[in-house]
C-alpha positions in Angstrom: -3.1 -27.2 -4.1 -3.2 -23.6 -3.2 -3.5 -24.8 0.7 0.3 -25.5 0.5 1.7 -23.2 -2.0 4.3 -20.8 0.2 3.8 -17.2 0.1 7.1 -15.9 -1.1 6.2 -12.2 -2.7 5.0 -9.3 -1.7 3.5 -6.3 -3.1 3.9 -2.7 -1.3 2.0 0.1 -3.4 4.1 3.7 -3.2 2.5 5.5 -6.1 0.2 7.6 -4.2 0.6 11.6 -4.7 0.2 12.1 -0.7 -1.8 15.2 -1.2 -3.1 15.0 2.5 0.4 15.9 3.4 1.3 18.9 1.3 3.2 20.9 1.4 5.7 18.3 3.2 5.1 16.0 0.2 5.7 18.5 -2.8 9.1 17.2 -3.6 9.3 14.3 -1.1 7.3 11.1 -1.4 4.9 10.6 1.7 6.4 7.1 2.1 9.6 8.7 2.9 8.3 10.9 6.1 9.5 9.4 9.2 8.4 7.7 12.0 10.9 8.6 14.5 14.3 7.7 12.8 13.0 5.6 10.0 11.1 6.3 6.7 7.2 4.8 6.6 8.4 2.4 3.9 11.1 0.8 5.9 8.6 -0.3 8.3 6.5 -2.2 5.3 9.6 -3.7 4.2 10.8 -5.2 7.7 7.4 -6.1 8.4 7.2 -8.2 5.1 10.8 -9.8 5.9 9.9 -10.5 9.5 6.9 -12.7 8.0 9.2 -14.7 5.5 8.9 -13.2 2.5 11.5 -13.3 0.2 10.6 -10.7 -3.1 9.4 -7.5 -2.4 7.7 -5.9 -5.2 7.4 -1.9 -4.9 4.9 -0.3 -7.2 6.2 3.3 -7.8 5.2 6.4 -9.7 7.1 9.6 -11.3 9.0 11.3 -8.8 9.4 8.5 -6.6 13.4 7.6 -7.4 14.3 8.3 -3.7 12.6 5.3 -2.6 14.6 3.2 -4.8 17.7 4.8 -3.6 16.9 4.4 -0.1 17.0 0.8 -0.7 20.3 1.0 -2.3 23.8 0.7 -1.1 25.7 4.1 -0.4 29.0 3.6 -0.6 30.2 7.2 0.3 28.1 7.3 3.5 29.4 4.1 4.6 32.9 5.0 4.2 32.2 8.6 6.0 30.7 6.7 8.9 33.4 4.5 9.0 36.1 7.3 9.2 34.3 9.1 11.8 34.1 5.8 13.9 30.3 5.5 14.0 30.2 1.6 13.3 27.0 1.0 14.9 25.7 3.2 12.6 27.5 1.2 9.7 26.0 -2.0 11.3 22.6 -0.4 11.6 22.0 0.7 7.7 23.4 -2.9 6.7 20.9 -4.5 8.9 18.0 -2.3 7.0 19.3 -3.2 3.5 17.4 -5.6 1.5 19.4 -8.7 -0.1 20.5 -8.0 -3.6 18.0 -9.2 -6.0 15.2 -9.3 -3.5 13.6 -6.4 -4.4 11.9 -4.9 -8.0 10.7 -1.7 -8.8 7.5 -1.3 -11.3 5.7 1.7 -12.6 2.0 2.4 -12.2 1.8 4.9 -15.0 -1.8 6.5 -14.1 -3.1 6.8 -10.7 -6.1 4.6 -11.1 -6.4 3.2 -8.0 -5.2 0.4 -5.5 -6.7 -2.4 -7.7 -4.4 -1.2 -11.0 -1.7 -1.1 -8.8 -1.6 -4.4 -7.9 -2.4 -5.4 -11.5 0.7 -3.6 -12.6 3.0 -5.9 -10.7 1.5 -9.3 -12.0 4.3 -10.2 -14.2 6.6 -9.8 -11.2 4.1 -12.2 -9.1 3.5 -14.6 -11.4 1.2 -17.7 -10.6 1.8 -17.6 -6.9 0.0 -16.4 -4.0 1.4 -13.2 -2.8 1.3 -10.7 0.2 0.3 -7.1 0.0 1.1 -4.7 2.6 -0.3 -0.8 2.7 2.8 1.1 3.5 0.8 3.7 5.1 -0.7 1.3 7.5 2.1 0.4 10.0 1.7 -2.4 12.6 2.5 -1.6 16.3 2.8 -5.0 18.6 5.1 -7.8 19.6 5.1 -8.7 15.9 3.8 -7.6 12.8 0.4 -8.2 11.2 1.4 -10.0 8.2 3.0 -12.7 10.5 -0.2 -13.4 11.8 -1.8 -13.6 8.4 0.6 -16.2 7.5 -0.1 -18.6 10.6 -3.6 -18.5 9.4 -2.8 -19.1 6.0 -0.7 -21.9 6.7 -3.9 -23.4 8.2 -6.6 -22.6 5.9 -4.8 -21.3 2.9 -7.0 -19.5 0.3 -7.4 -15.5 0.9 -6.5 -13.9 3.8 -7.1 -10.6 5.3 -5.8 -8.3 8.6 -8.6 -6.9 10.6 -8.9 -5.1 13.6 -11.8 -3.4 15.7 -13.2 -0.1 15.4 -15.8 2.2 17.5 -19.1 1.0 15.9 -19.8 4.8 15.1 -16.6 4.7 12.8 -17.6 1.9 10.5 -18.3 4.3 7.5 -14.5 4.9 7.4 -13.2 1.7 6.5 -13.9 -1.6 4.7 -15.9 -3.9 6.9 -15.8 -7.7 7.0 -18.9 -9.9 8.2 -17.7 -12.7 10.9 -18.5 -16.3 10.1 -16.9 -19.9 11.6 -14.1 -19.5 13.9 -10.6 -21.2 13.0 -7.6 -21.3 15.2 -6.0 -18.0 14.0 -8.9 -16.2 12.9 -12.5 -16.5 11.4 -13.9 -17.2 7.8 -14.9 -14.3 6.0 -18.8 -14.2 5.0 -19.0 -11.0 3.2 -17.0 -7.7 2.7 -18.6 -4.3 2.5 -16.6 -0.8 1.6 -17.6 2.1 4.2 -21.3 0.9 4.8 -23.6 3.0 7.1 -23.3 2.2 10.6 -27.1 0.7 10.4 -26.2 -1.6 7.6 -22.5 -3.1 8.9 -22.2 -6.7 9.5 -19.5 -5.9 12.5 -17.0 -3.4 13.5 -13.9 -5.3 12.0 -12.1 -3.2 9.6 -9.6 -4.1 6.9 -6.2 -2.9 8.0 -4.0 -2.9 5.2 -2.6 -6.5 5.2 -3.6 -9.3 2.6 -2.6 -12.6 1.3 -4.2 -13.0 -2.1 -4.4 -15.8 -4.5 -3.0 -14.9 -8.1 -6.4 -15.2 -9.5 -7.2 -11.9 -8.3 -5.4 -10.6 -11.5 -8.0 -12.4 -13.6 -10.5 -9.9 -12.2 -8.2 -6.9 -11.9 -7.3 -7.4 -15.5 -11.2 -6.1 -16.5 -10.3 -2.7 -15.7 -13.7 -2.2 -14.3 -14.0 1.1 -12.4 -15.7 1.4 -8.8 -15.5 4.2 -6.0 -13.8 7.3 -7.5 -13.8 6.2 -11.0 -10.8 4.0 -9.9 -9.8 0.0 -9.9 -10.8 -0.9 -6.7 -9.0 -3.8 -5.3 -12.0 -4.4 -2.9 -14.2 -5.1 -5.9 -12.2 -7.6 -7.6 -11.7 -9.4 -4.0 -15.7 -9.7 -3.7 -15.6 -11.6 -7.4 -13.0 -13.6 -6.1 -14.9 -14.7 -2.7 -17.4 -16.3 -5.0 -14.9 -18.7 -6.0 -12.5 -18.9 -3.4 -12.8 -18.7 0.3 -11.4 -15.5 2.4 -10.7 -15.7 6.1 -9.5 -13.1 8.8 -6.7 -12.7 11.3 -7.4 -10.4 14.1 -4.2 -8.1 14.7 -3.3 -7.9 18.5 -1.7 -5.3 18.1 -2.5 -1.7 16.6 -2.4 -0.3 13.0 -1.6 3.5 12.6 -2.7 5.4 9.2 0.0 7.3 8.6 -1.8 8.6 5.5 -3.7 10.7 7.6 -2.0 13.6 9.9 -3.8 12.3 13.4 -2.6 8.9 12.5 1.0 9.9 11.6 1.6 11.8 14.8 0.3 8.7 17.1 2.5 6.5 15.4 5.3 8.9 16.0 4.5 9.0 19.8 3.6 5.5 20.1 7.3 4.4 18.4 9.0 6.8 20.4 7.6 5.8 23.6 8.7 2.6 22.7 12.4 3.4 22.3 14.5 2.5 25.1 16.9 5.3 24.2 14.4 8.2 23.9 11.1 6.8 25.2 11.7 8.2 29.0 12.7 11.7 27.5 9.9 11.4 25.3 7.0 10.5 28.1 8.1 13.5 30.2 8.2 15.8 27.6 4.6 14.7 26.7 3.6 15.0 30.3 4.9 18.7 30.6 3.2 19.7 27.2 -0.1 17.8 28.4 0.0 20.1 31.8 0.9 23.2 29.8 -1.9 22.7 27.4 -4.6 20.7 29.3 -6.6 24.1 29.9 -6.7 25.0 26.1 -7.5 21.4 25.2 -10.7 21.4 27.6 -11.7 24.6 26.4 -11.6 23.5 22.7 
């Protein structure tokens, strides 16, 4: 039965404090930092909709009301834009706005980890398979990563994760999967290891923040067992679920930028800006000039 159950819902956790971006995130959620001219969280919602997701559950926390406001209608702004003759902006905002009733917001009252955030959405998800998108991880490519996971899920069912290759010496920074038998859109996952030592890593394929999970994961998360950092870790429950259900992985053909880090955030802004037909040329020229003027200092560093 699980092989044919449609994935209609997705969870996007947005409850983190964003301490790595202080002071910028002192009064503004990290998910509202912009990649060019769209907030980080918008990219996650757009990717979910591209993949066919019908309903998105945002798991929020205190001081995140602006995220909910971002996905709401703004009659005053629309009226002002219309009076100013900026119909193109009105259309753009309308395209970004989710359909009424297609998003929900629930609270994570305490910062107890990603696993706890996912568990907080259990009643909205119900007894259905669901997608999970970590909004800090932004997909950049011809299509979003979740669409590829959906292709693989349609083939094998069960649980599906998104992976990408990293440099072998960087495996200790990520959750790493073992590679098993190949299937059309990916491969079977033999095991998952959180931040292994270089010598112990089963591969250099890391989890890139995109998942399709069966609802039985909630039973494992409900035990509220603490793991690394004294938090309820999603990976721990995934490992337990893998003892009774298959996991497969889809290798994303694009690139994922970790916008939870300053380096990844800047890289994402550059990549998305260069891909824009309206500003890409100007940005490229500016980057060439900056690289030329800073070349000596960068080499010395």
